[in-house]
C-alpha positions in Angstrom: 0.0 0.0 0.0 2.8 2.4 0.8 4.5 1.7 -2.4 1.3 2.2 -4.4 0.6 5.6 -2.6 4.2 6.7 -3.4 3.6 5.9 -7.0 0.5 8.1 -7.1 2.3 11.1 -5.5 5.2 11.0 -7.9 5.3 14.4 -9.7 4.7 14.7 -13.5 5.7 17.3 -16.0 3.5 18.7 -18.7 4.2 20.9 -21.8 2.2 24.1 -21.6 2.1 24.3 -25.4 0.9 20.9 -26.6 0.0 19.1 -23.4 2.6 16.3 -23.6 3.1 14.6 -20.3 6.3 13.0 -19.1 7.6 11.5 -15.8 10.8 13.6 -15.8 11.7 17.2 -16.6 12.9 17.9 -20.1 14.4 21.1 -21.5 12.7 20.6 -24.9 9.3 19.0 -25.5 9.7 15.9 -27.7 6.2 16.4 -29.1 6.2 20.0 -30.3 10.0 20.6 -30.1 9.5 23.8 -28.0 12.1 24.8 -25.5 11.4 25.7 -21.9 7.7 24.8 -21.8 7.8 21.6 -19.7 6.6 22.4 -16.2 5.9 20.4 -13.1 2.3 19.5 -12.6 2.2 17.8 -9.2 1.2 14.2 -8.6 1.3 11.9 -11.6 -1.6 9.6 -12.6 -1.7 6.1 -11.3 -0.9 3.3 -13.7 -4.2 1.8 -15.0 -5.2 -0.8 -17.5 -8.3 -0.8 -19.7 -10.7 -3.7 -19.3 -13.0 -4.9 -22.0 -16.4 -3.1 -22.2 -19.6 -3.0 -24.2 -19.2 -2.4 -28.0 -21.1 0.4 -29.8 -22.0 -1.9 -32.7 -21.4 -5.5 -33.5 -18.7 -6.4 -36.0 -20.1 -7.7 -39.4 -18.5 -9.1 -42.5 -17.2 -6.2 -44.7 -19.4 -7.2 -47.6 -22.5 -6.5 -45.5 -21.5 -2.9 -44.6 -23.8 -0.4 -46.3 -21.6 1.9 -48.4 -24.5 4.1 -49.6 -24.1 6.3 -46.6 -20.5 7.2 -47.7 -21.6 8.4 -51.2 -20.1 11.7 -52.1 -22.4 14.7 -52.6 -21.3 17.5 -55.0 -20.3 20.8 -53.5 -21.6 22.7 -56.5 -18.0 23.7 -57.4 -16.8 21.4 -60.1 -13.1 22.1 -59.6 -13.3 21.4 -55.9 -15.2 18.2 -56.6 -12.4 17.1 -58.9 -9.9 17.4 -56.1 -12.1 15.8 -53.5 -12.8 12.8 -55.7 -16.4 13.6 -56.5 -17.6 15.7 -53.6 -18.0 15.7 -49.9 -18.7 12.4 -48.1 -21.1 12.7 -45.1 -19.1 12.7 -41.9 -15.8 13.7 -43.7 -13.6 16.4 -42.2 -11.6 18.5 -44.7 -8.8 20.8 -43.8 -8.1 23.6 -46.3 -4.8 25.5 -45.6 -3.2 28.4 -47.3 -1.5 31.7 -46.9 -3.4 34.8 -45.7 -5.3 36.6 -48.5 -5.1 33.8 -51.0 -8.9 33.4 -51.1 -9.7 30.5 -48.7 -12.7 32.3 -47.1 -14.0 33.4 -50.4 -13.9 29.9 -51.9 -15.6 28.2 -48.9 -18.3 30.9 -48.6 -19.1 30.2 -52.3 -19.1 26.4 -51.5 -21.3 26.9 -48.5 -23.9 28.8 -50.5 -24.0 26.4 -53.4 -24.2 23.3 -51.2 -27.1 24.6 -49.2 -30.6 23.5 -50.0 -33.9 22.7 -48.4 -32.8 19.2 -47.4 -29.2 20.2 -46.7 -28.6 23.2 -44.4 -25.2 24.8 -44.2 -23.7 26.4 -41.1 -20.8 28.9 -41.7 -19.0 29.8 -38.4 -16.6 32.7 -38.7 -14.2 33.2 -35.8 -12.0 35.8 -37.5 -14.5 38.2 -38.9 -17.8 39.7 -37.8 -21.1 38.4 -39.3 -21.6 41.8 -41.1 -18.2 41.4 -42.8 -19.0 38.0 -44.1 -22.4 39.3 -45.3 -20.7 42.0 -47.3 -18.5 39.3 -49.0 -21.5 37.2 -49.6 -23.3 40.1 -51.4 -20.2 40.7 -53.5 -19.8 37.1 -54.7 -23.6 36.4 -54.8 -23.5 33.8 -52.1 -26.9 34.6 -50.5 -29.0 31.5 -49.7 -31.9 31.1 -47.3 -30.6 27.7 -46.2 -27.1 29.1 -45.4 -26.8 30.0 -41.7 -24.1 32.3 -40.4 -22.7 32.6 -36.9 -19.7 34.5 -35.4 -18.3 32.5 -32.5 -14.9 31.8 -31.0 -16.0 29.5 -28.2 -16.1 25.7 -29.0 -19.1 25.1 -26.7 -21.1 27.8 -28.6 -20.2 26.2 -31.9 -21.4 22.8 -30.7 -24.6 24.5 -29.5 -25.2 26.0 -33.0 -24.9 22.4 -34.4 -27.7 21.3 -32.1 -29.9 24.3 -33.1 -29.3 24.3 -36.9 -28.6 20.6 -37.6 -26.6 21.3 -40.7 -25.4 18.8 -43.3 -22.3 20.9 -43.9 -20.2 22.9 -41.4 -17.6 25.5 -42.4 -15.3 26.8 -39.7 -13.1 29.7 -40.4 -10.7 29.0 -38.8 -9.7 26.2 -36.5 -6.8 28.2 -35.0 -9.1 30.9 -33.7 -11.6 28.8 -31.8 -10.8 27.7 -28.2 -12.3 25.4 -25.6 -13.0 26.9 -22.2 -12.1 23.6 -20.6 -8.4 24.0 -21.5 -5.8 26.5 -20.6 -3.9 28.3 -23.2 -4.6 30.9 -25.9 -6.5 30.0 -29.2 -4.1 28.6 -31.8 -2.0 26.7 -29.2 -1.3 23.1 -29.9 -3.5 21.8 -27.1 -6.4 24.1 -28.1 -6.2 23.2 -31.8 -6.1 19.5 -31.0 -9.1 19.7 -28.7 -11.2 21.8 -31.1 -10.4 19.6 -34.1 -11.1 16.4 -32.0 -14.5 17.7 -30.8 -15.6 18.7 -34.3 -14.4 15.5 -35.8 -16.5 13.5 -33.2 -19.5 15.7 -33.9 -19.1 15.2 -37.7 -18.9 11.4 -37.4 -21.9 11.1 -35.0 -24.1 13.4 -37.1 -23.0 12.3 -40.6 -22.1 16.0 -41.2 -19.4 17.1 -43.6 -17.0 19.6 -42.1 -14.7 22.1 -43.8 -12.0 23.6 -41.6 -9.8 26.5 -42.6 -6.2 26.2 -41.4 -3.4 28.7 -41.1 0.1 28.1 -42.4 3.5 29.0 -41.0 6.0 31.3 -42.7 7.6 28.2 -44.3 4.2 27.2 -45.9 3.5 24.3 -43.6 0.2 23.8 -41.9 0.2 25.5 -38.5 -0.5 23.5 -35.3 0.4 19.9 -34.3 1.1 17.4 -37.0 -1.6 15.3 -35.3 -4.2 17.6 -36.9 -3.4 16.4 -40.4 -3.6 12.8 -39.2 -7.0 13.3 -37.6 -8.8 14.8 -40.6 -9.9 12.8 -43.6 -8.8 15.2 -46.3 -6.0 17.8 -46.4 -6.1 20.4 -49.2 -3.5 23.1 -49.9 -4.7 26.4 -51.4 -1.8 27.9 -53.4 -1.4 31.1 -55.5 0.4 34.3 -55.8 -1.6 37.2 -54.5 -0.5 39.3 -57.4 -1.8 36.8 -60.0 -5.3 35.6 -60.7 -4.6 31.9 -60.7 -5.3 29.8 -57.6 -4.6 26.1 -57.3 -6.2 23.6 -54.8 -4.0 20.6 -54.4 -4.8 17.4 -52.6 -2.2 16.5 -49.9 -4.2 13.7 -48.2 -7.5 12.1 -49.2 -9.1 9.0 -47.7 -11.8 9.0 -50.3 -9.9 9.5 -53.5 -6.6 10.2 -55.2 -4.2 13.0 -54.3 -3.0 13.6 -57.9 -5.8 16.0 -58.9 -5.5 19.7 -59.0 -8.3 22.3 -59.1 -7.7 25.6 -60.9 -9.5 28.7 -59.9 -9.5 32.4 -61.0 -9.8 35.1 -58.3 -11.5 38.3 -59.4 -13.6 41.2 -58.0 -16.8 39.2 -58.2 -15.4 36.2 -56.3 -13.7 33.0 -57.4 -14.6 30.8 -60.3 -13.3 27.4 -61.5 -11.3 27.1 -64.6 -11.9 24.1 -66.7 -9.3 25.2 -69.3 -6.7 27.4 -67.5 -4.0 27.1 -70.1 -4.9 30.5 -71.6 -3.7 32.2 -68.3 -0.1 31.0 -68.9 0.3 32.2 -72.4 1.0 35.6 -74.0 -1.0 36.3 -77.1 1.2 37.9 -79.7 1.3 38.1 -83.5 5.0 37.5 -84.0 7.4 35.4 -81.9 9.8 37.1 -79.5 13.4 36.0 -78.8 13.8 34.4 -75.4 10.4 32.7 -75.1 9.6 29.0 -75.2 6.4 27.0 -74.5 6.2 23.8 -72.5 3.5 21.5 -71.1 3.6 20.9 -67.4 1.5 18.3 -65.5 -0.4 19.6 -62.4 -1.6 16.3 -60.9 -3.2 14.6 -63.9 -3.9 17.9 -65.7 -1.6 19.1 -68.5 -1.2 22.8 -68.7 0.6 24.7 -71.5 2.9 27.3 -69.9 5.3 29.9 -71.3 8.9 30.4 -70.1 10.6 33.7 -70.8 14.3 34.6 -70.6 16.1 37.9 -71.1 19.9 38.5 -71.2 21.6 41.9 -71.2 25.1 43.1 -70.8 26.1 43.2 -67.2 27.4 46.5 -65.6 28.8 44.8 -62.5 31.6 42.2 -62.0 29.1 39.6 -60.8 26.2 39.3 -63.3 22.7 39.1 -61.9 20.6 35.9 -61.9 16.9 36.6 -61.2 14.1 34.0 -61.5 10.3 34.2 -61.0 8.1 31.1 -61.1 11.2 28.8 -61.7 13.6 27.2 -59.3 16.8 29.1 -59.2 18.9 25.9 -58.9 17.3 24.4 -62.1 18.0 27.6 -64.1 21.6 27.7 -62.9 21.9 24.1 -63.9 20.6 24.9 -67.4 23.1 27.8 -67.8 26.0 25.4 -66.9 24.8 22.8 -69.4 24.4 25.4 -72.2 27.9 26.7 -71.5 29.6 23.3 -71.2 27.6 21.0 -73.5 26.0 23.6 -75.8 29.2 25.7 -76.3 27.3 29.0 -75.6 29.8 30.9 -73.5 28.2 34.4 -73.8 25.7 33.7 -71.0 28.3 33.7 -68.3 29.1 37.4 -68.7 25.5 38.7 -68.9 22.6 39.5 -66.6 20.0 36.8 -66.9 16.3 37.1 -66.0 13.9 34.2 -66.3 10.2 34.0 -65.5 6.9 32.3 -66.2 3.7 33.9 -67.4 0.5 34.1 -65.4 2.0 33.3 -62.0 2.4 29.6 -62.6 5.3 27.9 -60.8 7.2 25.3 -62.8 9.0 22.9 -60.5 9.0 19.6 -62.4 12.1 18.7 -64.4 10.1 18.4 -67.6 10.4 22.1 -68.1 14.2 21.9 -68.3 14.3 21.8 -72.1 12.1 24.8 -72.5 14.2 26.8 -70.0 17.4 25.9 -71.9 15.9 26.8 -75.3 14.5 30.1 -74.0 18.0 31.0 -72.7 19.6 30.0 -76.0 17.1 32.0 -77.9 17.7 35.0 -75.7 21.4 34.7 -76.1 21.2 34.6 -79.9 18.4 37.2 -80.1 16.5 34.9 -82.5 13.0 33.7 -81.7 11.8 30.1 -81.7 9.0 29.0 -84.0 5.6 30.3 -82.7 3.9 26.9 -82.8 6.7 24.9 -81.0 6.6 23.3 -77.5 9.6 21.7 -75.8 9.2 18.9 -73.2 12.1 17.0 -71.5 14.4 16.8 -68.5 18.0 17.8 -69.1 20.9 16.1 -67.3 24.3 17.4 -66.4 25.8 15.4 -69.3 23.5 17.3 -71.7 21.2 14.3 -72.3 17.5 14.9 -72.7 15.7 12.4 -70.5 12.2 11.0 -70.8 9.4 12.3 -68.5 6.0 10.9 -67.5 2.9 11.7 -69.4 4.4 12.7 -72.7 1.4 11.6 -74.7 -1.0 13.6 -72.5 1.2 16.6 -72.9 1.4 16.3 -76.6 -2.4 15.8 -76.9 -3.0 19.0 -74.9 -0.5 21.0 -77.1 -2.2 19.6 -80.2 -5.6 20.6 -78.9 -4.4 24.2 -78.5 -3.1 24.3 -82.0 0.6 23.6 -81.6 2.0 21.7 -84.6 5.7 21.1 -83.6 7.3 19.6 -80.5 10.8 18.8 -79.2 10.6 15.7 -77.0 12.9 13.0 -75.7 13.4 9.8 -77.7 10.6 7.2 -77.9 7.6 9.5 -77.1 5.0 6.9 -77.9 1.8 7.6 -79.9 1.9 11.1 -81.5 -1.3 13.1 -82.3 -2.2 13.1 -86.0 -1.0 16.2 -87.8 1.7 17.1 -85.2 5.4 17.0 -86.1 7.5 15.6 -83.3 11.3 16.0 -83.3 13.1 13.5 -81.0 16.2 14.9 -79.4 18.7 12.8 -77.4 20.9 15.6 -76.0 21.3 19.4 -76.0 23.2 19.3 -79.2 20.2 17.8 -81.0 17.9 20.4 -79.4 20.1 23.3 -80.4 20.4 22.0 -84.0 16.6 22.1 -84.2 16.6 25.8 -83.7 16.5 28.3 -86.6 19.8 28.6 -88.4 20.3 32.3 -87.5 20.1 31.2 -83.8 23.0 28.8 -84.2 25.0 31.2 -86.2 24.6 34.0 -83.7 25.5 31.6 -80.8 28.7 30.5 -82.6 29.7 34.2 -83.1 29.2 34.9 -79.3 31.7 32.1 -78.5 
């Protein structure tokens, strides 16, 4: 008995940020990696074991489980349905995260209005804005619906009370980091608070068969704020991406228990709200009558969707000992690699002494290696001051040895380019089936690619050497 009492009185230590409990003091919490937050909490809990108890429902063969209750229902926004795998499943919890000002609230308010109906009420809970502010946005984007209910709350108990009163089929909470439970210590947005709020809403969603959309903040590094456990608890994690100075917005699936994560939804943000783009390739192209030196078109894959994008390059004489290298929408390391390959393998030495600027059109970010060939040809065209053919696209990854490697989805990329009217393409060897009426030039290395350029371009590059 004395030994058991002594065990109960042993002090424990608890992290004030995430609630992690340990039997000894630590300078750094192993759960949230925060320094100096582990404090003594008095007597530790006694060691207990869990005994078997009554079950909530009997186990049945998997073939007898009714799957009709998990049928997805459309949100009314086609591009979002594409990413979700058909729509929202009853009881599903979706976390949508993105940078401030990217358009998360605008998109979800539009979804809340379109998903509301006489048989499916929608509850929109705003914890960051007042109800009147949300109403003004709803007027601007035409998101007024008699079956859309709006509440401004920051207390978790009040949010659960609204669920009992409204009985919605869809709950939108903006945002999970600004709602707090009165039962826990700590400010809203802390790891313990976020975990408690998300856990309570997930339990409510599963019990009621109610779909839930949670807005999440991101850190300065672009990661989802809060404990990593939040991403494990929810069913779907979506990333809302876009440059605030451009119209394009992308919704990308990071996790999806009900579908694939290789789909991307494209949206256009404008004064009247946000609309889906079934054919967004036009945003990434510059319409001009005559080709301009330093531009090359490529086809990138965003998920399963092929998008035609334009790469631009500009070279000018440098006025400083160390020439400038500026990129926008492209990875600086990949552009530097293409410059080295052109100088060593393509014998174009004039680039090393000039200021070089590279960019994409429309705010699209090209990160996949399939854009390497287009970047290299744009740089070569800019160095020679001779334009590439107007109806040409370039697809392929370029290695340090100058070889042009094959990439995935070449046939889909060529089909998209052919649909938009492009008649010529530079691709790696063995591209597979080629669209009828399209001339495809296979290139094995950068030498082959540069020989496919107009003759004036090759002559000017030789003179620069």
